[in-house]
Structures are given as structure tokens and as C-alpha cells.
C-alpha positions as a printed Julia matrix, in Angstrom:
145×3 Matrix{Float64}:
  13.22   5.14  -28.23
  14.7    8.23  -26.6
  13.15  10.23  -23.79
  10.9   13.17  -24.51
   9.46  15.76  -22.16
   9.82  16.16  -18.42
  11.76  13.1   -17.2
  13.0   13.74  -13.67
  13.63  15.96  -10.69
  16.82  15.56   -8.63
  16.9   15.9    -4.85
  19.98  16.14   -2.68
  19.57  13.79    0.29
  21.72  12.9     3.28
  20.8    9.2     3.32
  19.65   7.58    0.07
  18.3    4.47    1.81
  16.22   6.53    4.27
  14.79   8.54    1.36
  14.03   5.35   -0.6
  12.1    4.01    2.41
  10.18   7.27    2.87
   9.13   7.58   -0.79
   8.22   3.87   -0.96
   5.9    4.32    2.03
   4.4    7.74    1.31
   4.59   8.01   -2.51
   4.36   4.36   -3.67
   7.74   4.65   -5.4
  10.27   1.93   -6.08
  13.93   1.92   -7.09
  14.41   1.54  -10.85
  18.16   2.31  -10.89
  20.82   2.5    -8.15
  24.54   3.12   -8.49
  27.62   4.8    -7.08
  28.38   7.68   -9.44
  31.94   7.1   -10.72
  32.75  10.8   -11.07
  31.57  11.93   -7.62
  31.52   8.64   -5.68
  27.99   9.62   -4.57
  25.19   7.15   -3.96
  22.49   7.79   -6.61
  19.07   6.16   -6.91
  16.26   6.71   -9.39
  12.8    6.06   -7.96
   9.5    5.89   -9.81
   5.84   5.11   -9.26
   5.98   3.24  -12.61
   2.94   5.09  -14.01
   4.9    7.15  -16.55
   8.54   7.63  -17.64
   9.42   9.99  -14.76
  11.81   9.53  -11.84
  13.01  11.31   -8.75
  16.8   11.15   -8.69
  18.07  10.89   -5.12
  21.68  12.05   -4.86
  23.63  11.64   -1.63
  25.1   14.97   -0.55
  27.34  15.84    2.37
  25.03  18.76    3.16
  21.45  19.19    1.95
  20.71  22.81    1.14
  17.6   24.32   -0.4
  15.02  21.85    0.85
  11.65  21.85   -0.9
   9.47  23.61    1.65
   5.68  23.59    1.64
   5.13  26.0    -1.27
   7.83  24.14   -3.25
   6.9   20.48   -2.97
   6.49  17.16   -4.76
   2.91  16.0    -5.25
   1.52  12.47   -5.38
  -2.11  11.55   -6.07
  -3.93   8.7    -4.34
  -7.07   6.77   -5.31
  -9.19   7.78   -2.31
  -9.43   9.91    0.82
  -8.99   6.88    3.05
  -5.41   6.44    1.86
  -4.69  10.1     2.65
  -6.18   9.69    6.13
  -4.2    6.49    6.78
  -0.9    8.05    5.68
  -1.6   11.22    7.68
  -2.16   9.12   10.79
   1.17   7.33   10.22
   2.99  10.61    9.5
   1.44  12.21   12.62
   2.68   9.27   14.72
   6.17   9.67   13.19
   6.13  13.44   13.82
   6.48  14.31   10.13
   2.98  15.55    9.26
   3.3   19.24    8.36
  -0.3   20.09    7.45
  -3.59  18.37    6.84
  -5.47  16.57    5.82
  -7.34  19.51    4.28
 -10.3   19.53    1.91
 -10.11  22.59   -0.33
 -12.59  21.36   -2.94
 -12.1   21.51   -6.7
  -9.46  21.86   -8.13
  -7.16  21.5    -5.09
  -8.87  18.48   -3.56
  -8.07  16.65   -0.33
  -4.41  17.02    0.58
  -1.7   16.95    3.23
   1.98  17.89    3.53
   4.54  15.42    4.92
   8.22  16.11    5.63
  10.78  13.69    4.18
  14.02  12.77    6.03
  15.85  15.85    4.67
  13.06  18.39    5.15
  11.71  18.26    1.57
   7.92  18.46    1.43
   5.71  15.79   -0.13
   2.08  16.56   -0.83
  -0.28  13.59   -0.88
  -3.66  14.29   -2.43
  -6.93  12.98   -3.76
  -9.2   14.68   -6.28
  -6.96  17.25   -7.96
  -7.78  16.04  -11.51
  -4.4   16.96  -13.01
  -4.75  14.3   -15.72
  -8.21  15.58  -16.74
  -6.97  19.19  -16.89
  -3.94  18.27  -19.02
  -6.11  16.2   -21.38
  -8.49  19.16  -21.81
  -5.56  21.45  -22.66
  -4.11  18.88  -25.09
  -7.49  18.49  -26.81
  -7.87  22.26  -27.13
  -4.4   22.58  -28.68
  -5.09  19.71  -31.1
  -8.36  21.34  -32.21
  -6.5   24.56  -33.06
  -3.72  22.87  -35.02
């Protein structure tokens, strides 16, 4: 079976192992593929939360430019507010909490921004209902066709 749809986002990182550790801790992601790219000799890892066929591709770069800053960010949903609070406390202790936690109600939910080792922004959230919204749109499209 071949891939279909949105499969990945690639991030330039200065230290693949540091990024793997960060995303394992704050985004519940695990390595599903790791190699040295033969063409560029760069360290490359694919990480996933294993909930769908989607990965973040971490590519070692000599210089990381164009970091994802708060408005441009990666978002990860959690099962409850307690997990957001716990991770915010850890991020605050590590000096990487950028904002939050904030409760902006429906549809934004309870969220916080955390800075990864290269300055990219990760949003952790609870209650955004992305899945529900996408299912509603899919159902509406299917009713029309």
C-alpha cells in the first residue's frame, strides 16, 4: 500500500538525539526510522506518535535557520489538562516554557507553547477537537457527493 495524503513535516535540527529526547518527552513520539543519509552524510530520524501514518523528519543541519516560532508551530493533543500542567511545570523548570498554560475555551482549548532544542515551537493542548471537526467536514462532503 502506498502513502496517501499528508505524511510528514521536516525540521532542520542541530542535534538529532537532543530533538529525539525532546519530542519523546513532550510529544510522546518515538523513532520509527533512523539513518545517515548517503547523499548528504546527515543524521536523519523519522519520529511518530504511532496514531496515524505521519512523521516528523529530523534532519541534522550545520545551521538551523527559519525556526518554527509561536505562530508557526507543531501541535500535539493530550488526553487531559493534568498532562498539560505536568509538562508545563517540567518545561518551566527547564526554562523552555514559552507561554501557558492558557484556557481559551472552544475551539482552541487548553494549551501551552514549549521551545525545542533548536527554537522550534511545540504546542501541547487539550480540548481542541480537531478530529471531531475533520469528521464533520468529511461527513458534509460525503453527503454532497
